C-alpha positions in Angstrom: -9.2 -15.9 16.3 -11.1 -13.2 18.0 -11.8 -10.1 16.0 -14.3 -7.5 14.8 -14.2 -6.9 11.0 -16.2 -4.3 9.0 -15.6 -3.0 5.5 -18.4 -0.8 4.2 -16.7 0.3 1.0 -18.9 -0.3 -2.0 -17.0 -1.7 -4.9 -17.9 -0.9 -8.5 -15.7 -3.4 -10.4 -15.3 -3.8 -14.2 -15.2 -1.9 -17.4 -17.1 1.4 -17.7 -17.9 1.7 -14.0 -16.7 5.3 -13.6 -20.1 6.5 -14.6 -21.5 5.0 -11.4 -20.1 7.9 -9.3 -22.9 10.1 -10.7 -25.4 8.4 -8.3 -22.9 7.3 -5.7 -22.2 10.9 -4.7 -25.1 13.0 -3.5 -25.8 15.7 -6.1 -26.0 18.3 -3.4 -22.5 17.6 -2.3 -19.6 20.0 -3.2 -16.8 17.7 -4.4 -13.1 18.1 -4.4 -11.6 16.1 -7.3 -8.2 15.2 -6.1 -5.5 13.6 -8.3 -1.8 13.5 -9.1 -0.1 14.3 -12.4 -1.4 14.3 -15.9 -1.7 10.6 -16.5 -5.5 10.6 -16.0 -5.8 13.1 -18.8 -4.0 10.8 -21.2 -5.9 7.6 -20.4 -9.4 9.1 -20.5 -10.1 8.8 -16.8 -10.2 12.6 -16.3 -12.8 13.1 -19.0 -14.9 10.1 -17.8 -14.8 11.6 -14.3 -15.8 15.1 -15.4 -18.7 13.6 -17.4 -19.9 11.7 -14.3 -19.7 14.9 -12.2 -21.9 16.9 -14.7 -24.7 17.3 -12.2 -22.4 18.1 -9.3 -20.6 21.2 -8.1 -16.9 20.4 -8.0 -13.3 21.8 -7.8 -10.1 20.0 -8.8 -6.8 19.8 -6.9 -3.9 18.3 -8.8 -0.3 17.6 -8.0 -0.5 14.9 -5.3 2.9 13.2 -5.4 3.8 9.5 -5.8 4.7 9.7 -2.1 2.1 12.2 -1.0 3.5 15.1 1.1 2.1 17.0 4.0 3.1 20.2 2.3 1.0 19.6 -0.8 -1.9 18.0 1.1 -2.1 20.9 3.6 -3.0 23.1 0.6 -5.8 20.8 -0.3 -7.1 21.0 3.3 -7.1 24.7 3.0 -9.2 24.5 -0.1 -11.7 22.1 1.7 -12.1 24.6 4.5 -12.3 27.7 2.4 -14.7 26.2 -0.2 -16.9 24.2 2.3 -16.1 20.9 0.5 -18.6 18.1 1.4 -17.0 15.1 -0.4 -13.5 14.2 -1.6 -13.1 12.1 -4.8 -9.6 10.6 -5.1 -8.7 9.6 -8.6 -5.4 7.8 -8.9 -3.3 5.1 -7.2 -2.7 4.4 -3.5 -0.8 7.6 -3.0 -3.6 9.9 -4.1 -6.1 7.8 -2.1 -3.8 7.9 1.0 -3.5 11.7 0.5 -7.3 12.0 0.3 -7.6 10.3 3.7 -5.2 12.8 5.3 -7.1 15.7 3.7 -10.5 14.3 4.7 -9.5 14.0 8.3 -7.5 17.2 8.4 -10.4 19.3 6.9 -12.4 18.7 10.1 -9.5 19.5 12.5 -8.5 22.9 13.6 -4.9 22.1 14.3 -2.0 20.9 12.1 -3.1 17.7 10.4 0.3 16.2 10.9 -0.8 15.7 14.5 -2.7 12.7 13.2 0.6 11.1 12.1 2.4 11.7 15.3 -0.5 10.5 17.5 -1.4 13.9 18.9 -4.9 13.7 17.4 -6.9 10.7 16.6 -9.6 11.4 14.0 -13.1 10.1 14.6 -14.8 12.1 11.9 -13.7 13.0 8.3 -15.2 14.2 5.1 -16.5 11.2 3.0 -14.2 9.8 0.4 -14.8 8.1 -2.9 -12.0 6.5 -5.0 -11.4 5.8 -8.6 -8.4 3.5 -8.7 -6.0 3.8 -11.5 -3.0 1.8 -10.2 -3.6 -1.5 -8.4 -1.2 -2.1 -5.6 -1.9 -0.8 -2.1 -5.5 -1.7 -1.4 -6.0 1.8 -0.1 -9.3 2.1 -2.0 -11.0 -0.1 0.6 -9.1 0.3 3.8 -8.6 3.0 6.4 -4.8 3.1 6.1 -2.7 6.1 4.9 1.0 6.8 4.6 2.2 10.4 4.3 5.6 12.0 3.9 6.7 15.3 5.5 9.2 16.7 3.1 10.7 19.1 5.5 12.0 16.3 7.8 12.0 13.4 5.3 9.6 11.6 7.7 7.3 8.9 6.1 4.6 7.9 8.6 1.3 6.0 8.7 -2.1 6.3 10.3 -5.2 4.3 10.3 -8.8 5.3 11.1 -12.2 3.8 10.3 -13.6 7.3 9.5 -11.4 7.6 6.4 -12.5 4.3 4.9 -13.7 5.2 1.3 -17.5 5.1 0.8 -17.0 3.6 -2.6 -14.2 2.5 -4.9 -14.4 2.3 -8.7 -12.1 -0.4 -10.1 -12.1 -0.5 -13.9 -9.2 -2.7 -15.1 -9.2 -0.9 -18.5 -7.4 2.1 -16.8 -4.4 -0.1 -16.4 -3.8 -0.5 -20.2 -1.6 2.7 -20.3 0.4 2.0 -17.2 4.2 1.5 -17.6 5.5 -2.1 -17.1 7.4 -0.9 -14.0 4.2 0.2 -12.3 2.5 -3.1 -13.0 5.4 -5.0 -11.7 5.4 -2.8 -8.6 1.7 -3.6 -8.1 2.3 -7.3 -8.2 5.2 -7.1 -5.7 3.4 -4.6 -3.4 0.3 -6.8 -3.1 2.5 -9.9 -2.6 4.3 -8.4 0.3 1.1 -7.1 1.8 -0.2 -10.7 2.0 3.1 -11.9 3.4 3.0 -9.3 6.2 -0.2 -10.8 7.4 0.6 -14.5 6.7 4.3 -15.2 7.5 3.9 -14.9 11.2 2.6 -17.3 13.9 0.3 -20.2 13.2 -3.0 -19.1 14.7 -5.0 -22.1 13.4 -6.8 -19.6 11.1 -7.5 -21.9 8.3 -9.7 -19.5 6.3 -7.3 -16.6 6.6 -4.3 -18.8 5.7 -6.1 -20.4 2.8 -7.3 -17.1 1.5 -3.8 -15.7 1.8 -2.3 -18.6 -0.1 -4.9 -18.2 -2.9 -3.9 -14.6 -3.2 -0.2 -15.4 -3.2 -0.6 -18.1 -5.8 -2.7 -15.7 -7.9 0.0 -13.0 -7.7 2.7 -15.5 -8.5 0.8 -16.7 -11.6 0.3 -13.1 -12.7 4.0 -12.5 -12.3 4.8 -15.6 -14.3 2.5 -14.5 -17.1 3.5 -10.9 -17.0 4.4 -10.8 -20.7 1.0 -12.2 -21.7 -1.1 -9.5 -20.1 -4.7 -9.3 -21.3 -8.0 -8.0 -19.9 -8.3 -11.0 -17.5 -4.8 -10.5 -16.3 -5.5 -6.8 -15.4 -8.8 -7.6 -13.7 -7.2 -10.3 -11.6 -4.3 -8.1 -10.5 -6.7 -5.3 -9.6 -8.9 -7.5 -7.5 -6.0 -9.4 -5.9 -4.3 -6.2 -4.8 -7.6 -5.0 -3.3 -8.2 -8.2 -1.4 -4.6 -8.3 -0.1 -5.2 -5.3 2.1 -8.9 -4.8 2.7 -8.5 -6.0 6.3 -9.9 -9.6 6.2 -6.9 -11.8 5.9 -5.3 -10.0 8.8 -8.3 -10.4 11.1 -7.7 -12.6 14.1 -4.0 -13.3 13.2 -0.7 -11.9 14.2 0.7 -9.4 11.7 4.3 -8.2 11.1 4.8 -4.9 9.2 8.6 -4.7 9.8 9.4 -4.9 6.1 7.2 -1.8 5.6 8.6 0.1 8.5 12.2 -0.4 7.3 11.2 0.1 3.6 9.5 3.4 4.3 12.9 4.8 5.3 14.5 3.7 2.0 11.7 5.6 0.2 12.0 8.7 2.5 15.8 8.9 2.1 16.4 7.8 -1.4 13.0 8.0 -3.1 13.0 4.2 -3.8 9.6 3.1 -5.2 7.5 1.8 -2.3 7.1 -1.7 -3.7 10.8 -1.9 -4.6 11.8 -0.9 -1.1 9.8 -3.8 0.2 11.5 -6.2 -2.2 14.9 -5.0 -1.0 14.1 -5.5 2.7 11.9 -8.6 2.8 14.2 -11.4 1.8 17.0 -10.3 4.1 14.5 -9.8 7.0 13.0 -13.2 6.5 16.5 -14.8 6.6 17.2 -12.9 9.7 14.0 -14.0 11.4 13.8 -17.4 9.9 13.6 -19.4 13.2 10.6 -17.3 14.2 8.9 -17.8 10.8 10.1 -21.3 9.8 6.7 -23.0 10.2 4.8 -20.5 8.1 7.6 -20.3 5.5 7.5 -24.0 5.1 3.7 -23.9 4.7 4.1 -21.2 2.1 6.7 -23.2 0.3 4.4 -26.2 0.0 1.2 -24.4 -0.7 2.3 -21.4 -2.8 5.5 -22.5 -4.6 4.8 -26.3 -4.7 8.1 -27.1 -3.1 8.9 -30.5 -1.7 9.3 -31.0 2.0 13.0 -30.8 3.1 15.2 -29.8 6.0 15.8 -26.4 4.3 12.3 -25.8 3.0 12.0 -22.4 4.7 15.3 -21.3 3.2 14.2 -22.5 -0.2 10.9 -20.6 0.1 12.8 -17.3 0.8 15.0 -18.0 -2.2 11.8 -18.6 -4.3 10.3 -15.2 -3.1 13.5 -13.4 -4.0 13.7 -15.1 -7.4 10.1 -14.2 -8.1 10.8 -10.5 -7.5 13.9 -10.7 -9.7 11.9 -12.3 -12.5 9.9 -9.1 -12.6 13.1 -7.0 -12.8 12.6 -5.8 -9.3 15.9 -5.6 -7.4 16.4 -7.1 -4.0 19.4 -5.0 -3.0 19.6 -1.2 -2.5 21.8 0.7 -4.9 20.3 4.2 -4.7 22.3 5.1 -1.6 25.5 5.7 -3.5 28.9 4.4 -2.3 28.5 4.8 1.5 27.0 1.5 2.6 27.8 2.0 6.3 26.4 5.5 6.2 23.2 4.3 4.6 22.7 1.6 7.3 23.4 4.1 10.1 20.9 6.6 8.6 18.1 4.0 8.5 18.8 2.7 12.0 19.0 6.2 13.4 15.6 7.1 11.9 13.9 4.0 13.1 15.3 4.6 16.6 14.0 8.2 16.4 10.5 6.8 15.8 11.0 4.3 18.6 10.7 1.4 16.2 13.1 -0.6 18.3 11.1 -3.9 18.7 9.5 -4.6 15.4 7.8 -7.8 14.2 5.1 -10.0 15.7 7.6 -11.1 18.3 9.3 -7.8 18.9 12.6 -9.4 17.8 13.6 -6.9 15.1 15.7 -4.6 17.2 18.3 -2.0 15.9 20.9 -4.8 16.1 18.8 -7.0 13.8 18.0 -4.0 11.5 21.7 -3.5 11.0 22.2 -7.2 10.1 19.2 -7.1 7.7 20.5 -4.0 6.0 24.0 -5.3 5.8 22.6 -8.0 3.5 20.1 -5.8 1.8 22.4 -2.8 0.9 24.7 -3.3 -2.1 
């Protein structure tokens, strides 16, 4: 319980808030409007953003992928340098915002921006970023984290830096009305796992962080249970819960375990599994593998999130409840995208993790290549 916490992102939350960017971005700034595909042109966000930028000089850059790639983002970095961009406006989900962070840091670096991901360069300055969130899931709109894929080598890697924390984030739940059900289900699961990675670890006596985590988990469970009765309040609560799940606070002063993410990233890199679904595939098997290290927190979660009765197998029942929750959202908990070669798939993931020196994952360092093999044996169909 010793930490420093700072989150300076200004949140504009609620309907009609996109117009606020007119004043949030200095009118003298030259803006790069960064987005993904054409969805923002169908749901009205593109036109609202253009209207809000009427008094600004701006350029647009589209085509940021669902798993943003170095290859695409390097082109955006070139635009920033050639056009003397002052501000990056990321309009989209977590992938676009993650990509904006890579671009913002890379635009002020003379070398290959991939150096940030491999630890060769640690950014301390970046172009300022604003975000208009369209898909709630990752919390990227108010944290300094980013995950980028290098297509050439199928590497999916992460970095974190305070300098890429967005200056502001617009969170208008109305933009979710046109999202496919699959993306909404992904958002619920993604946020749920984000909380778990900061909560199902060691008991640090952090009553506020634990209580806040449990509130978020109960909220997300309730949203999942009422998935077919979605309304304005449902959308607003998902957008806010996903934001709070990974804005840095609930992980402050407590042990964290991002093993599920590290393994899941490889499923996405190799077989293009949706990020949230890669987490749902890995997490139940990982928790069963690490149950003796996590038994106390799993039992606490069972009581306080799923309202389970105390029993000798409460931790096991809690994992079953987590898995059933994902399945209730039609999110699979076994990998099928790998084809027929189960052993080859397991070998590929283990090899890639070893290549990244991810050989002692978890808060205890107990998820070694041996454990990863065991986890994947149960997680791969």
